[in-house]
C-alpha positions as CSV (number, residue, x, y, z in Angstrom):
1,M,5.9,94.9,-9.2
2,S,8.2,92.6,-7.1
3,D,9.4,89.4,-8.6
4,A,9.6,87.7,-5.2
5,I,7.8,84.4,-4.9
6,L,6.3,83.5,-1.5
7,R,6.7,79.9,-0.5
8,A,5.7,77.9,2.5
9,V,7.1,74.6,3.6
10,S,4.6,71.8,2.8
11,D,6.7,68.7,3.7
12,W,8.7,69.2,6.9
13,D,9.3,65.4,7.2
14,N,11.3,65.3,3.9
15,L,13.4,68.3,4.9
16,Y,14.5,66.5,8.1
17,N,14.8,63.1,6.6
18,N,18.5,62.8,5.8
19,A,18.3,59.1,4.7
20,A,15.8,59.9,2.0
21,N,18.1,62.6,0.6
22,I,21.4,60.8,0.6
23,P,22.3,58.2,-2.1
24,S,23.0,54.7,-0.6
25,A,22.1,56.0,2.8
26,E,21.4,52.5,4.0
27,R,25.2,52.1,4.4
28,W,25.1,54.3,7.5
29,P,25.5,53.9,10.5
30,G,27.2,50.6,9.6
31,L,30.1,52.3,7.9
32,W,31.1,53.8,11.3
33,V,31.2,50.6,13.3
34,D,34.5,49.0,12.3
35,P,36.6,52.2,12.3
36,A,35.2,53.0,15.8
37,K,36.0,49.6,17.1
38,A,39.5,49.7,15.6
39,L,40.4,52.9,17.4
40,R,39.0,51.6,20.7
41,D,41.0,48.4,20.4
42,R,44.2,50.3,19.5
43,L,44.0,52.7,22.4
44,A,42.9,49.9,24.9
45,V,46.3,48.2,24.3
46,T,48.1,51.2,25.7
47,G,45.6,51.9,28.4
48,R,44.4,55.1,26.8
49,A,40.8,54.1,26.4
50,R,38.6,54.3,29.5
51,L,35.2,52.9,28.4
52,G,31.8,53.0,30.1
53,L,32.6,55.6,32.7
54,R,29.5,56.6,34.6
55,Y,28.1,60.2,35.0
56,G,24.6,59.5,36.3
57,P,22.2,56.8,37.5
58,A,20.3,56.0,34.2
59,E,21.3,53.0,32.1
60,R,22.7,55.1,29.3
61,N,24.5,57.7,31.6
62,R,28.0,56.7,30.5
63,Y,30.9,58.0,28.4
64,D,34.1,56.8,26.9
65,L,37.3,58.8,27.6
66,F,40.2,58.6,25.2
67,L,43.6,59.9,26.3
68,P,46.5,61.3,24.3
69,E,50.1,60.5,24.9
70,G,51.3,62.7,27.7
71,T,49.4,65.3,29.7
72,P,46.3,66.4,27.8
73,A,46.1,69.9,26.4
74,G,42.5,70.0,27.5
75,L,39.2,68.2,26.9
76,V,37.2,67.7,23.8
77,V,33.6,66.4,24.3
78,Y,31.8,65.0,21.3
79,V,28.1,64.5,21.5
80,H,26.4,62.2,19.0
81,G,23.2,62.6,17.1
82,G,20.3,60.4,16.2
83,F,17.4,62.8,16.6
84,W,17.6,62.3,20.4
85,M,16.1,58.9,19.8
86,G,18.8,56.6,18.5
87,L,22.5,55.5,18.4
88,D,25.1,55.7,21.2
89,E,28.7,56.6,21.8
90,S,30.1,53.4,20.2
91,F,29.6,54.6,16.6
92,W,31.9,57.6,16.8
93,S,35.2,56.6,18.5
94,Q,37.2,57.1,15.4
95,L,36.3,60.8,15.4
96,S,38.6,61.2,18.4
97,A,41.7,60.5,16.3
98,G,42.0,64.1,15.1
99,P,42.0,65.8,18.5
100,L,44.0,63.0,20.1
101,A,46.8,63.6,17.6
102,H,47.0,67.2,18.8
103,G,47.2,66.2,22.5
104,W,43.6,66.6,23.5
105,A,41.6,64.1,25.6
106,V,38.2,63.2,24.1
107,A,35.1,62.2,25.9
108,M,32.2,60.7,24.1
109,P,29.0,60.5,26.2
110,T,25.7,58.9,25.4
111,Y,22.3,59.7,26.9
112,S,18.8,58.5,27.5
113,L,16.6,58.5,24.5
114,A,13.1,59.7,23.6
115,P,10.4,58.8,24.3
116,A,11.6,57.7,27.7
117,I,12.9,61.2,28.3
118,R,12.2,64.6,27.0
119,I,14.7,66.8,25.2
120,A,15.0,69.0,28.3
121,G,16.0,66.0,30.3
122,I,18.7,65.0,27.7
123,T,20.1,68.5,27.9
124,A,20.4,68.0,31.7
125,E,22.1,64.7,31.2
126,I,24.7,66.2,28.7
127,G,25.5,68.9,31.2
128,A,26.2,66.2,33.8
129,A,28.3,64.2,31.4
130,I,30.5,67.2,30.5
131,A,30.9,68.0,34.2
132,A,32.0,64.5,35.0
133,A,34.5,64.4,32.2
134,A,35.8,67.8,33.2
135,G,36.5,66.3,36.6
136,E,38.8,63.8,34.9
137,V,40.7,66.2,32.6
138,A,42.0,69.6,33.4
139,G,42.3,72.6,31.1
140,P,40.1,74.2,28.5
141,I,37.0,72.4,27.2
142,R,36.0,72.3,23.5
143,L,32.6,70.9,22.5
144,A,31.6,69.3,19.2
145,G,28.3,67.6,18.4
146,H,26.5,66.4,15.3
147,S,22.8,66.9,14.4
148,A,20.9,66.5,17.7
149,G,24.3,66.5,19.3
150,G,24.9,69.9,17.7
151,H,21.8,71.1,19.4
152,L,23.0,69.7,22.7
153,V,26.5,71.3,22.6
154,A,25.0,74.6,21.5
155,R,22.7,74.4,24.6
156,M,25.7,74.2,26.8
157,A,26.8,77.7,25.6
158,C,23.4,79.3,26.6
159,T,23.1,81.3,29.7
160,D,20.8,78.8,31.3
161,A,23.0,75.7,30.5
162,P,23.0,73.0,33.1
163,L,26.7,73.3,33.8
164,P,28.5,74.2,37.1
165,P,30.0,77.6,36.8
166,S,33.5,76.2,37.3
167,V,32.9,74.0,34.2
168,A,31.1,76.7,32.1
169,H,34.0,79.1,32.5
170,R,36.3,76.5,30.9
171,L,34.4,76.4,27.6
172,A,36.7,77.6,24.9
173,V,34.6,76.9,21.7
174,V,31.5,75.1,20.6
175,V,31.4,73.5,17.1
176,S,27.9,72.5,16.1
177,I,28.0,70.1,13.1
178,S,24.7,70.0,11.2
179,G,23.1,71.2,14.4
180,L,19.4,71.7,15.0
181,H,19.2,75.1,16.6
182,D,15.5,75.9,16.3
183,L,13.3,73.0,17.4
184,R,9.9,74.5,16.5
185,P,9.8,73.1,13.0
186,L,10.1,69.6,14.4
187,L,6.6,70.1,15.9
188,H,5.3,69.6,12.3
189,T,7.2,66.3,11.7
190,R,6.2,62.7,12.4
191,R,9.2,62.3,14.6
192,N,7.4,64.5,17.2
193,S,5.2,61.5,18.0
194,T,8.3,60.1,19.6
195,L,10.0,63.3,20.8
196,G,6.8,64.7,22.4
197,L,7.8,68.3,22.0
198,D,5.2,71.0,22.7
199,P,5.5,74.6,21.7
200,A,6.8,75.7,25.1
201,E,9.6,73.1,25.3
202,A,10.5,73.6,21.7
203,A,11.1,77.3,22.4
204,A,12.8,76.7,25.7
205,E,15.3,74.2,24.2
206,S,16.1,76.1,21.0
207,P,19.5,77.8,21.2
208,A,18.5,80.2,18.5
209,L,15.9,81.6,20.9
210,L,18.2,81.7,23.9
211,A,21.1,84.0,24.9
212,P,24.7,82.8,24.6
213,R,27.0,83.1,27.6
214,P,29.3,86.1,27.5
215,G,32.5,85.2,25.7
216,T,30.9,82.4,23.7
217,R,32.8,81.3,20.5
218,L,30.6,79.3,18.2
219,V,31.3,77.6,14.8
220,A,28.3,76.1,12.9
221,W,29.5,73.6,10.3
222,A,27.5,71.7,7.7
223,G,27.9,69.9,4.4
224,Q,26.9,71.7,1.3
225,R,24.9,68.6,0.2
226,E,22.6,68.7,3.2
227,T,18.9,69.5,2.9
228,S,17.9,73.1,2.6
229,E,16.5,73.0,6.2
230,F,19.7,71.7,7.7
231,L,21.6,74.5,5.9
232,R,19.1,77.0,7.2
233,Q,19.5,75.7,10.7
234,N,23.3,75.9,10.3
235,R,23.2,79.6,9.2
236,L,20.6,80.6,11.7
237,L,22.4,80.3,15.0
238,P,25.6,82.2,14.1
239,E,23.5,85.1,12.7
240,V,21.4,85.3,15.8
241,W,24.2,84.9,18.3
242,R,26.5,87.3,16.5
243,G,23.8,89.9,17.1
244,L,23.9,89.0,20.8
245,G,27.7,89.6,21.1
246,A,29.1,86.1,20.5
247,A,32.0,85.4,18.2
248,T,30.5,83.1,15.5
249,A,31.4,81.6,12.1
250,C,29.4,79.5,9.6
251,V,31.0,76.9,7.3
252,E,29.5,74.9,4.5
253,E,31.9,72.2,3.5
254,P,31.9,71.2,-0.1
255,D,31.0,67.6,-1.2
256,R,29.8,66.6,2.2
257,H,26.4,65.4,3.3
258,H,24.8,64.8,6.7
259,F,26.5,61.5,7.2
260,T,30.0,62.4,5.9
261,V,30.4,65.8,7.3
262,V,31.7,64.5,10.7
263,D,34.5,62.4,9.1
264,G,36.9,65.3,9.2
265,L,37.3,64.9,12.9
266,A,39.1,61.6,12.3
267,D,41.9,63.4,10.4
268,P,44.4,65.5,12.4
269,D,44.9,67.8,9.4
270,H,41.3,68.3,8.4
271,P,40.0,71.9,8.7
272,L,37.2,70.7,11.0
273,T,39.7,69.2,13.4
274,R,41.9,72.3,13.3
275,T,38.8,74.6,13.8
276,L,37.8,72.6,16.9
277,I,41.1,72.7,18.6
278,T,42.2,76.2,17.6
279,A,39.2,78.4,17.1
């Protein structure tokens, strides 16, 4: 007789509630505010911070562009999280420090938030933001995003991504950090009262259910101290896309949780930064 034990998930809300599973979680996002402002202020002095650039007509259709010294090696676009319903680009400026030190320009867009917009609409906005930033900086494009932002950058590597062909062909690598790659479980959470997902949209906007563009290179990166569901989401997309011909890798960084796993991007020598700019 098999020793396997069948289990079903009974509390989806807890598995997607990072704050409830991180000690002293109330410190975030406040811990990001001062470092982000300090980097913007430092780069503004030398004219290397271009803030509030527009990519569309909506109020939140804007991005910050940080420039390295000299001609950029290419463009990194970092897309923030917040479950598609919170935060903006101002919390994350410090994460551009790592790529900047290696000569990469960094764009950080924000986007309209649910419930005023559906996730499919946010996907379209991020495509427009990347295209706008790509018009400012030549060379290869590398995408990174955290949580909901991980979902959004992974969507940009799908065959139906809302990117002009000239921009899509420049994508070198996508790094999804604690990304949400299958949206169907969110149908069972209280957050869906704000997101308004239905089964059709959840399927249509799930990278794990979509095909990657030919030549896609994907790294899924999470902290070992994330919830079991975020770890499952992190492992899922590389496994599926590898079977569809993409080059993929899955990393679980020790001693990091959902709020600290992005911090490596602020360090030029951290493996997360080096993976983003060299993978």
